C-alpha positions in Angstrom: -97.9 81.6 -166.0 -100.5 84.2 -166.9 -103.7 83.6 -165.0 -107.2 83.7 -166.3 -107.8 86.9 -164.3 -105.0 88.7 -166.0 -106.1 87.4 -169.5 -109.6 88.8 -168.8 -108.1 92.2 -167.8 -106.1 92.3 -171.1 -109.2 91.3 -173.1 -111.1 94.1 -171.4 -108.4 96.6 -172.2 -108.3 95.5 -175.8 -112.1 95.8 -176.1 -111.8 99.3 -174.6 -109.6 100.4 -177.4 -112.1 99.0 -179.9 -115.0 100.8 -178.5 -112.9 103.9 -178.2 -112.3 103.9 -182.0 -108.9 102.2 -182.3 -109.4 99.0 -184.2 -105.9 98.4 -185.7 -104.3 95.7 -183.7 -100.8 97.0 -184.0 -101.9 100.6 -183.0 -103.6 99.1 -179.9 -100.4 97.2 -179.0 -98.4 100.3 -179.5 -100.6 102.5 -177.3 -100.6 99.8 -174.6 -96.8 99.7 -174.9 -96.5 103.5 -174.1 -98.7 103.1 -171.0 -96.8 99.9 -170.0 -93.5 102.0 -170.1 -95.0 104.8 -168.1 -96.0 102.4 -165.4 -92.7 100.4 -165.6 -90.8 103.6 -165.0 -92.8 104.5 -161.8 -92.8 101.0 -160.5 -89.1 100.7 -160.9 -88.5 104.1 -159.0 -90.8 103.0 -156.2 -88.7 99.8 -155.8 -85.5 102.0 -155.7 -87.1 104.4 -153.2 -88.1 101.5 -150.9 -84.5 100.1 -151.0 -83.0 103.5 -150.4 -85.2 104.2 -147.5 -84.3 100.8 -145.9 -80.6 101.5 -146.4 -80.9 105.2 -145.2 -79.4 106.5 -148.5 -80.6 108.7 -151.4 -82.1 107.2 -154.5 -79.4 106.6 -157.2 -80.2 107.9 -160.7 -83.9 108.6 -160.2 -86.0 108.8 -163.2 -88.3 111.2 -161.5 -86.2 113.9 -159.8 -87.4 116.5 -157.4 -88.5 119.9 -158.7 -89.7 120.7 -162.2 -89.2 119.2 -165.8 -89.4 121.4 -168.7 -91.6 119.9 -171.5 -89.7 120.5 -174.8 -92.9 120.3 -176.8 -94.7 123.1 -174.9 -91.9 124.9 -173.1 -93.9 124.6 -169.9 -92.4 123.5 -166.5 -94.1 120.4 -165.1 -93.6 118.9 -161.6 -91.7 115.6 -161.9 -94.2 114.1 -159.5 -97.1 114.8 -162.0 -95.4 112.5 -164.5 -95.6 109.4 -162.2 -98.1 106.8 -162.8 -98.9 106.5 -159.1 -99.8 110.2 -159.1 -101.7 110.8 -162.4 -103.8 107.7 -162.2 -105.8 109.4 -159.3 -106.5 112.5 -161.2 -109.9 113.3 -162.6 -110.5 112.0 -166.2 -109.9 115.4 -168.0 -106.8 116.2 -166.0 -105.3 112.7 -166.4 -105.8 112.8 -170.0 -104.0 116.2 -170.3 -101.1 115.0 -168.1 -100.6 111.8 -170.0 -101.1 113.0 -173.6 -99.3 116.3 -173.2 -96.6 115.8 -170.5 -96.0 112.2 -169.6 -95.9 111.0 -173.2 -93.5 113.9 -174.1 -91.4 112.8 -171.0 -91.0 109.2 -172.3 -90.2 110.4 -175.8 -87.4 112.6 -174.5 -86.3 110.5 -171.7 -82.6 111.2 -171.1 -82.2 112.1 -174.8 -83.2 108.6 -175.7 -80.4 106.9 -173.8 -82.5 105.6 -170.9 -83.3 102.2 -172.4 -83.5 100.3 -175.7 -87.2 101.2 -175.7 -86.9 105.0 -175.4 -84.3 105.1 -178.2 -87.1 104.6 -180.7 -89.6 107.0 -179.4 -88.9 110.0 -181.5 -91.6 109.5 -184.0 -94.1 108.0 -181.6 -97.7 109.4 -181.6 -100.3 109.2 -178.8 -103.6 108.2 -180.4 -106.1 107.7 -177.6 -108.6 110.3 -178.4 -110.9 110.7 -175.4 -110.4 110.8 -171.5 -113.0 108.0 -170.9 -111.2 105.4 -172.9 -107.9 106.4 -171.3 -109.3 106.2 -167.8 -110.6 102.6 -168.4 -107.2 101.5 -170.1 -105.2 103.0 -167.1 -107.5 101.2 -164.6 -107.0 97.9 -166.4 -103.2 98.3 -166.5 -102.8 99.6 -162.9 -103.1 96.2 -161.3 -100.2 94.8 -163.2 -96.9 94.5 -161.5 -94.3 95.8 -163.9 -91.5 94.6 -161.8 -92.6 91.0 -162.0 -90.8 90.3 -165.3 -92.0 86.6 -165.5 -95.6 87.6 -165.4 -95.2 90.8 -167.6 -93.3 88.7 -170.1 -96.2 86.3 -170.4 -98.7 89.2 -170.5 -96.9 90.8 -173.4 -96.8 87.5 -175.4 -100.5 87.2 -174.7 -101.0 90.7 -176.2 -98.8 89.7 -179.1 -101.0 86.7 -179.7 -104.1 88.8 -179.7 -102.4 91.0 -182.4 -101.9 87.9 -184.5 -105.3 86.4 -183.8 -107.0 89.7 -184.9 -105.8 89.1 -188.4 -104.0 92.4 -188.8 -100.2 92.6 -188.9 -99.9 89.0 -188.1 -97.0 88.9 -190.5 -94.9 90.3 -187.7 -95.3 87.3 -185.6 -93.9 83.9 -186.3 -95.9 81.2 -184.4 -94.5 81.0 -180.9 -94.3 77.1 -180.9 -92.2 77.2 -184.1 -89.9 79.7 -182.6 -89.5 77.7 -179.4 -88.8 74.5 -181.5 -86.0 76.3 -183.4 -84.4 77.7 -180.2 -84.5 74.2 -178.6 -83.0 72.7 -181.6 -80.0 75.2 -181.5 -79.6 75.2 -177.7 -78.2 78.7 -177.2 -75.7 79.3 -174.4 -74.3 82.3 -172.4 -71.2 82.1 -174.7 -73.3 82.8 -177.7 -73.9 86.2 -179.5 -77.4 85.8 -180.9 -78.8 87.9 -183.8 -82.1 88.3 -185.6 -81.6 90.8 -188.5 -85.3 90.8 -189.2 -86.5 90.9 -185.6 -90.1 92.2 -185.8 -91.5 91.8 -182.3 -88.3 90.1 -181.2 -89.7 86.7 -180.8 -86.5 84.7 -181.6 -84.3 86.6 -179.2 -86.9 86.7 -176.5 -87.3 83.0 -176.7 -83.5 82.6 -176.6 -83.4 84.7 -173.6 -86.0 82.6 -171.9 -84.1 79.4 -172.8 -80.9 80.7 -171.2 -82.9 81.9 -168.1 -84.2 78.4 -167.7 -81.0 76.5 -168.5 -78.3 78.7 -167.0 -80.0 79.9 -163.7 -76.9 79.4 -161.5 -74.5 80.8 -164.1 -76.6 83.9 -164.4 -75.9 84.7 -160.7 -72.3 85.5 -161.7 -72.0 89.2 -162.4 -70.0 88.8 -165.7 -72.6 86.4 -167.1 -75.5 88.6 -165.9 -73.9 91.7 -167.6 -73.3 89.7 -170.9 -77.0 88.5 -170.7 -78.4 92.0 -170.2 -76.1 93.9 -172.5 -74.2 91.7 -175.1 -76.0 88.4 -175.7 -78.9 89.5 -177.9 -79.0 91.6 -181.1 -81.8 92.6 -183.4 -82.4 94.9 -186.3 -85.5 96.2 -188.1 -86.5 99.0 -190.4 -89.9 99.6 -188.8 -89.6 101.8 -185.7 -93.0 100.7 -184.4 -91.8 97.1 -184.4 -88.5 98.2 -182.7 -90.6 99.7 -179.9 -92.7 96.6 -179.5 -89.6 94.3 -179.7 -87.6 96.4 -177.2 -90.5 96.4 -174.8 -90.9 92.6 -175.3 -87.2 92.2 -174.4 -87.4 94.6 -171.4 -90.4 92.6 -169.9 -88.4 89.5 -170.2 -85.5 90.9 -168.1 -83.3 92.1 -171.0 -82.8 95.8 -170.1 -80.3 96.9 -172.7 -80.3 94.6 -175.7 -78.5 95.7 -178.9 -81.7 96.6 -180.9 -81.2 99.0 -183.8 -82.9 100.6 -186.7 -81.1 99.1 -189.6 -81.7 97.8 -193.1 -79.8 94.6 -192.6 -79.3 94.0 -196.4 -77.9 97.5 -197.1 -74.4 98.9 -197.0 -75.3 100.4 -193.7 -74.9 97.0 -192.2 -71.3 96.1 -191.9 -71.5 93.2 -189.5 -69.2 90.4 -190.6 -67.9 87.4 -188.7 -69.7 88.9 -185.6 -72.4 86.4 -184.3 -72.3 82.8 -183.1 -76.1 82.1 -183.8 -78.6 83.6 -186.2 -82.2 82.7 -185.7 -84.8 84.3 -188.1 -87.9 84.4 -190.2 -86.8 87.0 -192.8 -89.2 88.7 -195.1 -90.2 86.6 -198.2 -91.3 89.3 -200.5 -90.2 92.6 -199.0 -89.6 95.8 -200.8 -86.0 96.1 -201.8 -83.8 99.0 -203.0 -81.5 96.7 -205.1 -78.9 99.6 -205.6 -78.5 99.9 -201.8 -77.9 96.2 -201.2 -74.4 95.4 -199.8 -71.9 94.2 -202.5 -70.6 91.6 -200.1 -74.0 89.9 -200.0 -74.5 90.1 -203.8 -71.1 88.4 -204.2 -72.7 85.4 -202.6 -75.9 85.4 -204.6 -76.8 88.1 -207.1 -80.6 88.4 -206.9 -83.4 90.7 -206.0 -85.2 88.2 -203.8 -85.0 89.1 -200.1 -85.2 85.5 -198.9 -82.1 84.5 -200.8 -80.2 87.8 -199.9 -80.9 87.1 -196.1 -79.4 83.6 -196.4 -76.3 85.2 -197.9 -76.3 87.8 -195.1 -76.3 85.0 -192.5 -73.3 83.5 -194.0 -71.5 86.9 -193.8 -72.6 87.8 -190.3 -71.7 84.6 -188.6 -68.4 83.9 -187.0 -66.6 80.8 -188.2 -68.3 77.8 -186.5 -71.4 80.1 -186.1 -74.8 78.4 -186.5 -77.9 79.4 -188.3 -81.6 78.2 -188.3 -83.9 80.2 -190.6 -87.3 79.8 -192.0 -87.5 80.0 -195.8 -90.2 79.7 -198.4 -90.2 76.4 -200.3 -89.0 78.1 -203.4 -85.6 78.5 -201.9 -85.3 74.7 -201.7 -85.9 74.1 -205.4 -86.0 77.4 -207.4 -84.1 77.1 -210.7 -82.9 80.6 -211.0 -79.2 81.6 -210.9 -79.8 83.2 -207.5 -81.6 80.1 -206.0 -78.9 77.7 -207.3 -76.0 79.9 -206.0 -77.2 80.2 -202.5 -77.8 76.4 -202.3 -74.4 75.7 -203.6 -72.9 78.2 -201.1 -74.6 76.5 -198.1 -73.9 72.9 -199.3 -70.4 73.3 -200.8 -68.8 76.1 -198.8 -70.7 75.7 -195.5 -72.1 72.8 -193.6 -75.8 72.2 -194.3 -77.2 69.9 -191.5 -81.0 69.8 -191.7 -84.0 70.7 -193.9 -87.3 70.5 -192.1 -90.3 71.0 -194.4 -93.4 72.3 -192.6 -97.0 72.1 -193.8 -98.5 75.1 -195.6 -100.9 75.7 -192.7 -98.3 76.7 -190.2 -98.7 80.4 -191.0 -102.5 80.5 -191.5 -104.7 82.5 -191.5 -102.2 85.1 -192.8 -100.5 83.0 -195.5 -100.8 79.6 -196.9 -97.2 79.4 -198.3 -95.2 76.3 -197.7 -92.1 76.9 -195.7 -89.1 75.0 -194.4 -86.3 75.4 -191.8 -82.7 75.4 -192.9 -80.0 74.7 -190.3 -76.4 75.1 -191.3 -73.0 76.0 -189.7 -70.5 78.5 -191.2 -67.2 76.9 -192.1 -66.1 78.6 -195.4 -64.6 75.1 -196.1 -67.5 72.9 -196.7 -68.1 69.9 -194.5 -71.6 68.9 -195.6 -71.7 65.2 -195.3 -75.3 63.9 -194.8 -78.3 66.2 -194.7 -81.1 65.4 -192.4 -84.6 65.8 -193.9 -87.8 65.8 -191.8 -91.4 65.9 -193.3 -93.3 67.8 -190.6 -97.0 66.8 -191.0 -98.5 68.3 -187.8 -97.5 71.0 -185.4 -100.1 70.6 -182.8 -102.7 72.8 -184.3 -105.3 72.3 -187.1 -103.9 73.4 -190.5 -107.0 75.4 -191.4 -107.6 79.1 -190.8 -108.9 78.4 -187.3 -105.6 76.8 -186.0 -107.3 75.0 -183.1 -105.1 72.8 -180.8 -105.0 69.1 -182.0 -103.3 66.0 -180.5 -101.0 65.3 -183.6 -97.7 67.1 -183.1 -94.2 66.2 -184.7 -92.3 69.0 -182.8 -91.2 66.9 -179.9 -89.9 64.2 -182.4 -88.1 66.8 -184.5 -86.2 68.1 -181.6 -85.3 64.7 -180.2 -84.2 63.4 -183.6 -82.2 66.4 -184.5 -80.1 66.0 -181.3 -79.6 62.4 -182.1 -78.8 62.3 -185.9 -76.6 59.2 -185.5 -79.8 57.3 -184.7 -81.2 58.3 -188.1 -78.6 56.3 -190.0 -80.8 53.2 -190.3 -84.0 54.9 -191.5 -85.4 54.5 -194.9 -86.7 57.1 -197.4 -90.1 55.9 -196.7 -90.1 57.1 -193.2 -90.8 60.7 -191.9 -87.2 61.5 -191.5 -84.0 60.3 -193.1 -80.4 61.2 -194.1 -79.2 62.0 -197.7 -75.6 61.9 -198.7 -74.3 65.2 -200.1 -73.2 63.5 -203.3 -76.8 62.6 -204.1 -77.9 66.2 -203.5 -75.2 67.4 -205.9 -76.4 64.9 -208.5 -79.9 66.2 -208.2 -78.9 69.8 -208.9 -78.7 70.9 -205.2 -82.4 70.4 -205.0 -83.4 70.5 -201.2 -87.1 69.6 -201.4 -87.9 66.5 -199.4 -90.1 65.0 -202.2 -87.0 64.8 -204.4 -85.6 62.1 -202.0 -88.6 60.6 -200.2 -89.9 57.2 -201.4 -93.6 56.9 -201.3 -94.9 53.4 -200.8 -98.0 52.8 -202.8 -100.2 49.7 -201.8 -101.3 47.6 -204.8 -105.1 47.5 -205.0 -106.7 44.3 -206.4 -110.0 44.9 -208.1 -112.5 42.3 -209.0 -112.8 41.3 -212.7 -115.2 43.1 -214.9 -117.3 39.9 -215.3 -117.9 39.6 -211.6 -118.8 43.3 -211.3 -121.3 43.0 -214.2 -122.8 39.9 -212.7 -123.4 41.9 -209.5 -125.0 44.7 -211.3 -127.2 42.4 -213.2 -128.3 40.7 -210.0 -129.0 44.0 -208.3 -131.0 45.0 -211.4 -133.2 41.9 -211.2 -133.8 42.6 -207.4 -135.0 46.1 -208.2 -137.3 44.9 -211.0 -138.7 42.2 -208.8 -139.4 44.8 -206.0 -141.1 47.1 -208.4 -143.4 44.3 -209.7 -144.4 43.4 -206.1 -145.2 47.1 -205.4 -147.4 47.2 -208.4 -149.3 44.1 -207.6 -150.0 45.2 -204.0 -150.8 48.9 -204.4 -151.8 49.7 -208.0 
C-alpha cells in the first residue's frame, strides 16, 4: 500500500515538472518513466552484485559492464559507471544533466539492441524533454528514495501516477477507471492456465489487474518454476498503436513483476494482426471512435461485421482471437446494444446466435467523467461457434462508489460488490422479476425484440398511482386562503394606516 509520504513525494515531483515548463500530463508520466527505468536498472544490478559478492562469484549478465560504452548518438566512449543512477545522482547539476540527457538516455534507448526488456523495445523514438538542470536535479532527488526492487510498492506508485494523469484532465481517455477494471477481472477470475489479451491496451490496466489477481489467488502455484515462467513470459499479451502508451504500459507491467510480457506495436484490426483462436481471455475497453483505415481492416473481421465503427470491429476481433471456450469481457458504448445499422445487428446476432452471450451490465453515464459522458455497458460472452445462449443476465448499475458528476468524489452507494456476487451465482437470479435491478431474459425474447440488448427494452418500471384531491376541494382551499389574506390586509390597514 502506498504511504502518504510517497504520495507527497510523487506530488512534489509532478509539481516540479509543471514549474519546469512541462504541463502535459502524459509527457510528465513519460519523462518520469525514463528516470524510473534508469534507477530500476541500477537497483537491479546492485542486487545482483550483492548476491554475487555473497556467493563469491562474478555478476551474471551485468547491465553495466566494466570499461567503456560507445554512445551511438555521439560516437564518444563513456565509462559504464557514469551511466549508473547511484553515480550520476551525486554529480553537480550541470554535469548530471549532461550525463542523463546525452549518455544515460541514449543508453536506455539502445540497451542491448532493444532486447533487454519489454520496455526498452519501444524506446527508439523516445525524446528527453526536461529542459534545465535545476528541474532534473529536483526530480532525481524525488525519485532517488524509491526502491525500484520493491515491486509491490512501485506498482502502487505507478498506478498513483497514472491516476494523477487521469485526474489532470489530459489524456484521461487512456485510463479506464481502476475500480471498473478490477470489477471485470474479478468477474472473469483469470487463472494461471489462461492466455490473457487486451488488443487496445493503453496503459495496460486490464493485464496489470489480471496479473495482480493471479499474484493474490495463486501465490503457492507461482512458487513452481513452470508457473512462474508462464506468468512472466506467456500469460499476458497487449497491443497498441501508440509507442508512448506501449512504453507506459510496459513499465506498468514491469513494476508489477511481469518482466517480459508480450507487448507489441500492432494495429489489432489490420491485416498485420493474424492472431486467431489464440487466447483464452480477452479483457478490453477498445476505442469507441478511433481513426480507421478501412482498407487495411482484416477481411476475416469484416466477414463477421462489415462496418467502419471500431467498437463493432473490436467485438468481431474478440470472436476471432479467442480459442474455443475462450471468454471475453469488454466495455462498449450503449449504441452497440441497440444500434439499428447492419453492422450493429450483425455483431449482436453473431454473439447471441453463434456464441454464448452471458451478461449485459449497463453502467451509468458518469462512470467516465470528466472525460466523457457517454453511456456504456459491459458485454460478457464465451466463444463456442455453435451458439449456446440460453438466458442473458442484465444488470442496471446505478452507482459505482463515486459521484456521477465531474468531481467523482467517493460515495457510499456502490453496486459493484453486488454485481460480482450475482454474476457468480446466476442460478440465484432465476426468481427475480423485471422490476428488480438484475434479472434473466430468455434468448427467444431477445430474438423477438430484434436482438436489442438495452436493459430498458426488458425492464419493467413500476409506477405508483398518485391520487389527487378533486378540483372542488382544491378551489375551496384556494378561496379560503384568499379570504385569510384579505382579512390580514384589512387588519393591517386598520392598525397602521
